[in-house]
C-alpha positions in Angstrom: 0.1 0.0 0.2 1.1 3.3 -0.4 2.0 5.2 2.4 0.2 8.5 3.1 2.0 11.5 4.6 0.7 12.8 7.8 -1.3 16.0 7.3 0.7 17.7 10.2 3.9 16.5 8.2 2.6 17.6 5.1 2.2 21.4 6.4 5.6 21.3 8.2 7.3 20.1 4.6 5.2 22.6 3.1 6.8 25.4 5.0 9.9 24.0 4.6 9.8 23.7 1.2 8.8 27.2 0.9 11.6 28.5 3.2 14.1 26.6 0.8 12.9 28.4 -2.6 12.9 31.3 -1.0 16.5 31.1 0.5 17.6 30.0 -2.9 15.9 33.5 -4.2 17.4 35.8 -2.1 21.1 34.0 -2.5 20.8 34.9 -6.3 22.8 38.0 -7.6 19.7 40.0 -8.8 18.4 39.9 -5.4 21.0 42.3 -3.6 21.2 46.0 -4.0 24.8 45.6 -4.7 24.8 42.7 -7.3 26.9 40.2 -5.4 25.1 37.2 -4.1 23.8 37.8 -0.5 25.3 34.8 2.3 23.4 32.0 2.9 22.8 33.0 6.7 21.4 36.2 5.7 19.1 35.1 3.0 18.3 32.1 5.5 17.0 34.6 8.1 15.5 37.0 5.9 13.5 34.0 3.8 12.6 32.3 7.4 11.3 35.4 8.7 9.3 36.6 6.1 7.6 32.6 5.3 6.7 33.1 9.3 5.8 36.7 8.9 7.8 37.6 11.8 9.7 40.5 10.6 12.7 40.3 12.3 16.0 41.1 9.8 20.1 40.9 10.1 20.1 43.6 7.2 18.0 47.1 6.2 15.1 45.5 3.6 15.2 49.1 1.8 18.7 49.6 1.2 20.3 45.8 1.1 17.7 43.9 -1.4 17.4 45.3 -5.0 14.0 45.4 -6.2 13.4 41.9 -7.0 14.8 40.9 -3.5 12.3 43.3 -1.8 9.2 41.4 -4.4 10.4 38.1 -3.3 10.3 39.0 0.5 6.8 40.4 0.0 5.4 37.5 -2.1 7.3 35.0 0.5 5.5 37.1 3.6 1.8 36.6 1.4 2.5 33.1 1.3 3.5 32.7 4.2 0.5 34.6 5.8 -2.1 33.2 3.2 -1.2 30.0 4.5 0.4 27.6 2.3 -2.3 24.6 2.7 -5.2 27.4 2.4 -3.5 28.7 -0.7 -3.0 24.9 -2.0 -6.8 24.5 -1.1 -7.9 27.6 -2.5 -5.9 26.5 -5.8 -8.0 23.3 -5.8 -11.4 24.9 -5.7 -10.6 26.7 -8.7 -10.0 23.1 -10.7 -12.4 21.0 -8.9 -15.8 22.5 -6.6 -14.6 19.5 -4.2 -11.4 18.9 -3.2 -9.8 15.8 -2.1 -9.9 14.7 1.2 -6.4 15.0 1.8 -6.1 18.2 0.9 -8.5 19.1 3.4 -7.0 17.3 6.1 -3.8 18.9 6.0 -5.7 22.3 5.4 -7.5 21.5 8.7 -4.7 21.1 10.3 -2.7 24.2 9.5 -5.9 26.4 9.9 -7.3 24.6 12.6 -10.7 24.6 11.4 -13.0 22.4 13.7 -14.8 21.1 10.5 -13.9 19.8 7.1 -16.8 21.0 5.7 -15.8 24.4 6.8 -12.3 24.5 5.2 -13.8 25.6 1.6 -15.7 28.5 3.0 -12.9 29.7 5.4 -10.4 29.3 1.9 -12.6 31.5 0.3 -13.1 33.7 3.4 -9.0 34.0 3.4 -9.0 35.1 -0.3 -11.8 37.6 -0.4 -10.8 39.4 3.1 -6.7 39.2 2.3 -7.6 40.8 -1.1 -9.7 43.7 -0.4 -8.1 44.6 2.6 -4.7 44.5 1.5 -6.4 46.7 -1.8 -8.1 49.5 0.6 -4.8 50.1 2.6 -2.5 50.2 -0.5 -5.2 52.9 -2.0 -5.3 54.8 1.4 -1.6 54.7 1.9 -0.5 55.8 -1.2 -2.5 58.3 -1.4 -1.6 59.4 2.0 1.8 59.4 0.9 1.9 61.0 -2.4 -0.7 63.8 -1.2 0.7 63.8 2.6 4.1 63.5 2.9 4.9 64.3 -0.9 6.4 61.3 -2.4 6.3 61.0 -6.1 3.4 58.0 -7.4 5.7 55.2 -8.1 7.7 55.6 -4.8 4.4 55.8 -3.1 2.3 52.9 -4.7 5.2 50.5 -4.0 5.7 51.7 -0.1 1.6 51.4 -0.2 1.6 48.0 -1.8 4.6 47.0 0.6 3.5 47.9 3.9 -0.4 47.3 3.0 0.8 43.4 2.7 3.6 43.4 5.5 0.5 45.3 8.0 -2.6 42.2 7.1 0.1 39.7 7.1 1.5 41.0 10.6 4.8 40.7 9.0 6.3 43.9 10.0 8.7 44.2 7.2 9.1 48.0 6.3 11.2 49.2 3.4 12.0 52.2 5.6 15.2 51.5 8.0 13.6 53.2 11.0 10.4 51.5 10.2 7.0 53.6 10.8 8.9 56.2 13.2 8.5 58.7 10.4 4.7 58.8 10.4 4.6 58.9 14.1 2.2 61.8 14.0 0.5 60.5 11.1 -3.4 59.2 11.9 -4.2 58.9 8.6 -0.7 56.2 7.6 -0.9 54.7 11.9 -4.8 53.8 12.0 -5.3 52.2 8.9 -2.1 49.8 9.6 -3.9 49.1 12.9 -7.2 48.0 11.4 -5.2 45.9 8.7 -3.5 44.5 11.7 -6.6 43.5 13.7 -8.4 41.8 10.7 -5.7 39.5 9.5 -4.2 38.8 13.2 -8.1 38.3 14.3 -7.9 34.4 12.9 -9.8 33.3 9.9 -12.3 31.0 11.1 -13.3 34.4 13.5 -13.7 36.3 10.3 -15.7 33.4 8.8 -18.3 33.1 12.1 -18.4 37.0 11.5 -19.3 36.8 7.8 -22.0 34.1 8.7 -23.6 35.5 11.6 -22.5 38.9 12.1 -25.7 40.3 13.6 -26.3 37.1 16.0 -23.6 37.4 18.1 -25.6 34.9 20.5 -24.8 32.3 18.3 -21.4 33.3 17.3 -19.0 30.1 18.1 -16.8 30.1 21.8 -14.0 30.2 19.6 -14.9 33.7 18.7 -16.5 35.2 21.7 -13.1 34.2 23.7 -10.7 36.1 20.6 -13.0 39.0 20.6 -13.5 39.2 24.1 -9.5 38.6 24.8 -8.4 40.3 21.7 -10.3 43.8 23.2 -9.0 43.3 26.7 -5.4 42.9 25.5 -5.4 46.0 23.2 -7.3 48.0 25.9 -5.0 46.8 28.6 -2.0 46.9 26.4 -2.7 50.8 25.5 -2.8 51.7 29.3 -0.2 49.9 30.4 2.4 51.3 27.8 0.4 55.0 27.6 1.4 54.9 31.3 4.9 54.1 31.1 5.8 56.0 28.5 4.2 58.8 29.2 6.8 60.9 30.6 9.9 59.3 28.9 11.8 62.0 26.6 12.5 59.3 24.0 9.7 58.5 23.3 6.4 59.9 24.3 7.7 62.3 26.7 7.7 65.3 24.1 4.9 64.3 21.5 1.2 66.2 21.9 -1.4 64.5 23.7 -3.2 63.2 20.3 -0.1 61.7 19.2 0.7 60.0 22.8 -2.8 58.2 22.7 -2.5 56.9 19.0 1.0 55.7 19.3 0.5 54.3 22.9 -2.4 52.4 20.9 -0.3 51.7 17.9 2.3 50.0 20.5 -0.2 47.7 22.0 -1.6 46.7 18.7 1.5 46.1 17.5 3.2 44.2 20.1 0.6 41.7 19.5 2.6 40.0 16.7 2.4 42.6 13.9 6.0 43.7 14.7 5.9 47.3 13.0 7.3 50.5 15.5 6.1 54.1 15.0 8.8 54.5 18.5 12.0 53.4 18.9 11.8 49.9 20.9 15.6 50.4 22.6 14.4 53.4 24.2 10.8 52.1 26.1 11.3 51.7 29.5 12.2 48.0 30.7 9.2 48.3 32.4 7.4 48.7 28.9 9.7 45.9 27.5 8.3 43.6 30.3 4.8 44.6 28.9 5.9 43.5 25.6 6.9 40.1 26.4 3.2 39.5 27.7 1.6 40.9 24.6 4.1 39.3 22.4 3.8 35.8 23.8 -0.2 35.6 24.2 -0.2 37.0 20.3 -3.4 37.2 17.6 -6.3 34.9 16.9 -5.8 31.6 16.1 -5.7 30.5 12.3 -4.6 33.9 11.4 -1.6 35.6 10.4 -0.8 36.4 13.9 1.9 34.5 16.4 2.5 33.7 19.7 0.7 31.0 22.0 -3.1 32.8 20.6 -5.5 34.5 22.6 -7.8 31.2 23.0 -5.5 29.5 24.6 -4.9 31.4 27.1 -8.8 32.4 27.5 -9.4 28.4 27.9 -6.3 28.4 30.4 -7.9 31.6 32.6 -11.4 29.5 32.4 -9.7 26.6 33.6 -8.1 28.3 36.6 -11.5 30.1 37.5 -13.4 26.7 37.1 -10.7 25.6 39.7 -11.3 28.3 42.2 -15.0 28.1 41.9 -14.4 24.1 42.5 -16.7 23.7 39.7 -16.4 20.1 37.2 -16.9 22.3 34.0 -15.4 24.7 32.2 -17.3 27.1 30.9 -17.9 30.6 29.3 -20.9 32.1 27.6 -23.0 29.5 28.2 -20.8 26.2 26.8 -18.7 23.8 28.6 -15.0 23.5 27.2 -14.0 20.4 25.9 -11.3 18.5 28.0 -9.3 17.8 24.7 -9.5 21.9 24.5 -8.3 21.7 27.9 -5.4 19.8 27.0 -4.1 21.1 23.9 -4.0 24.8 25.7 -2.0 23.4 28.7 0.4 21.5 26.5 0.8 24.6 24.3 1.4 27.2 27.1 3.8 24.6 28.9 5.5 24.1 25.5 6.1 27.4 24.7 7.0 28.5 28.1 9.9 25.7 28.0 11.1 26.4 24.3 11.0 30.7 25.2 13.4 29.9 28.9 15.7 27.0 27.2 16.3 29.7 24.2 16.9 32.8 26.5 19.8 30.4 28.3 21.4 29.3 25.2 21.5 32.8 23.9 22.8 34.2 27.0 25.7 31.8 27.1 26.1 32.7 23.3 26.7 36.5 24.0 27.1 38.7 26.6 24.1 41.2 25.3 21.5 42.0 28.8 19.3 39.6 29.9 15.9 41.5 29.3 17.0 42.3 25.5 17.7 38.7 25.2 14.4 37.5 26.5 13.0 40.4 24.1 14.4 38.8 21.2 13.2 35.2 22.1 9.9 35.9 22.4 9.4 38.0 19.2 11.3 35.3 17.0 8.8 32.9 18.8 5.4 34.1 18.8 6.5 35.6 14.8 6.2 39.2 16.3 9.4 41.1 14.9 10.2 43.7 17.3 13.3 44.6 17.8 15.5 46.2 20.8 18.3 46.4 18.2 20.4 43.7 18.6 19.6 41.1 16.2 22.0 41.8 13.5 25.1 41.9 15.7 23.9 38.4 17.2 26.3 35.1 16.0 25.2 32.5 13.4 24.3 30.5 16.0 21.7 32.7 17.5 20.2 34.1 14.6 19.6 30.3 13.6 18.6 29.7 17.1 16.0 32.7 16.0 15.2 31.0 12.7 14.3 27.5 14.5 11.9 29.6 16.9 10.7 31.7 14.1 9.9 28.8 12.5 8.2 26.6 15.3 5.9 29.4 16.1 4.3 29.9 12.7 4.0 26.3 12.1 2.7 25.7 15.4 3.7 24.3 18.3 0.7 21.3 18.0 1.4 20.7 14.5 5.2 21.0 14.9 4.7 18.2 17.7 2.5 15.9 15.9 5.1 16.1 12.9 7.7 15.0 15.0 5.8 11.6 16.2 7.0 8.7 14.4 4.1 6.4 15.1 0.4 6.9 16.4 -1.5 3.9 18.0 -4.5 3.7 20.7 -3.5 1.7 24.0 -5.6 -1.3 24.2 -5.4 -0.7 28.3 -5.5 2.0 30.7 -3.8 2.0 33.5 -5.6 2.5 37.0 -6.3 6.0 37.9 -4.6 8.2 40.9 -4.5 11.5 42.0 -1.0 12.7 43.1 -0.9 15.6 45.5 -1.2 19.0 43.0 -0.2 23.0 44.8 
């Protein structure tokens, strides 16, 4: 019999193939502005960062790479953000109205859709939302850059297109060396970018649910309710905390007028949840603000979207579990629904594995360098959560440190459960169960 590749392994291999292809393209002399071939380590790091929609960079995207190189990077994070298996499903729909079961299984594995019947409709939602959101943001940014900042039409269009794709995909790449700091006082640029970040990072299953039942919130899925509630709380909490911590910082919000302080406080909160854009110098933030970023980056955005992190719904399920245990309830409940035991186990698994990976990576990177601990923690969490924000140490890391970030970015984008499942050599049901016993906990 012909061996069937496990869907989780297929997803991992698809991302690896995209990364390899991107690395080879970026190593071509035509990809670098100077006309010389980029070192393999630079090409690999950039390709992984793009496919994994992270945004960390060891070279300046706008000056190091040629037009061909920048287009390649944009296509890579478009593909990575859109979802390799979702893209395959959409192509299958164009040829055949009923995708093969294997393709649907792989897409379900990558997007975490609940039912196989949703795969086709979610793929269509992904395409429509992606195309429309990026088109609208492209037009808005292009017009604003041309009419408000005097940028010529050609450069305005390219900058608008690149940043629109980067914002929606939560990629964090910018063709400006200073990110978006030059637009820190321009609400007509930062506000649309924030909207694209939220829409792209909230998760396609949520968008699919809203499309079907926008005016009937009572029938939204528990996942949608948890994601929307968690997103609102995190954005509001991050905005309040970061604004207060940076309010009088002379290197960030301090010199700004009130309206700009509020705008940039909100932008920091939204971007910290895996978007990776910076309108302020991240290295100039207070250590307390870095600590807030640790939390926001680690949690990330919605599941099955362009965001990274352990995901909002994961943390939501864990908080509900803690609340149920504190109340002495046998069931974990929210919004009139009971959370399944498997979802609780997956949430615990993701959080524990994520915490272990971040802790071990931090120790390893500290051994490789003599950089301050808080900056190393920031870099590790940023890579693992596919955020892409940095205090400015990425390029100064040794090759071994950069390869460690490459691994973190890959695991963070593919997903802990998918990655772990792909490593399992065999799956089988045990024909027996051991006697149950309760160890003392706490």
